[in-house]
N, C-alpha and C positions, 0 to 999 in steps of 0.2 A: 575346630568346631565353629560353625558359623550359624547365624540366625537369619532366615529369609522371611520377610513379611509379605503377607497376601492381603490385599484390599481390592475389592471389585471396582472401586472408584478411581483406581490408578495411583493413589497416593502411597502405596507400599512398593516393595521391590518387584512384585508380580501381581497381575490381575487374576490369575488362575492358580489353583492348587497344583495342577499338572505341570505348569511351567516351573513352579518352585521345586517340585519333586525332581524334575529333569535337571535342574541346576544344583541340586543338593549333593553333598559329599557325605562320607561316613561320619556318624555322630552329629550331624547337623540338626537344627531345630527349624521347623516351619511353623510360624505363628500366623494364624488367621485372625485378623484384627477387626472384623466387622461381622454383622449378623446377616449377611447376604445368603441367598440360596445359590449354591454353586452347582450348576448342572454340568457334570463332567462324567466321562467314562473312559475305560481302558487305561487307568493310571496304574503303572507298574512300579513296585518297589523291589529291587533285586539286590541282595547282598549288602544292604546298608543297615546300620543302626540309625534309625531316623525317628524323631519325635514330631508329631503333627498335633499342635496345641491351639485351641481357640482361646483368645483373650478378649475380655470385655464383659459387659453385663448381659448382653443378649447373644445367644449361641448361634453360630452359622449352621446351615443345613447343607449336607453334601447329597445331592440327588443325582440319580442316573439320568444323563441327558439323552440316552438312547436305550430304550427298553430291550433291545436285542443283544446288548453287550453287558459285561460286568462293569461295575464302578471301579473296583480295585483288584489288582492281581498282586498278591504278596508272595514273594519268593525269598523270604528272609524270616528269621526268628526275632529280629531286633526292631520291629516296627511298633510304635507306641502312639496311641490316639488318646486325647484328653479333651473333654467338653465339646464333643462333636455330636450333632443330631443327625 
């Protein structure tokens, strides 16, 4: 199990949630450590037990960056989201 940090300013492991998901393995944790608005789309989580958790006093927002697509595609029963707007 590994923890992947996401910070839009580049001070984390990744600047996008999608990049962290792509690098994640089974049972990993993705920590979003800032209150940015992440405009992302077509993020897929397949066959992984994965936790996506926001840390900090202000919560991040995951917004669809393209209104003609979905934000998330979940193909697993093991995805867990906490403190996400």
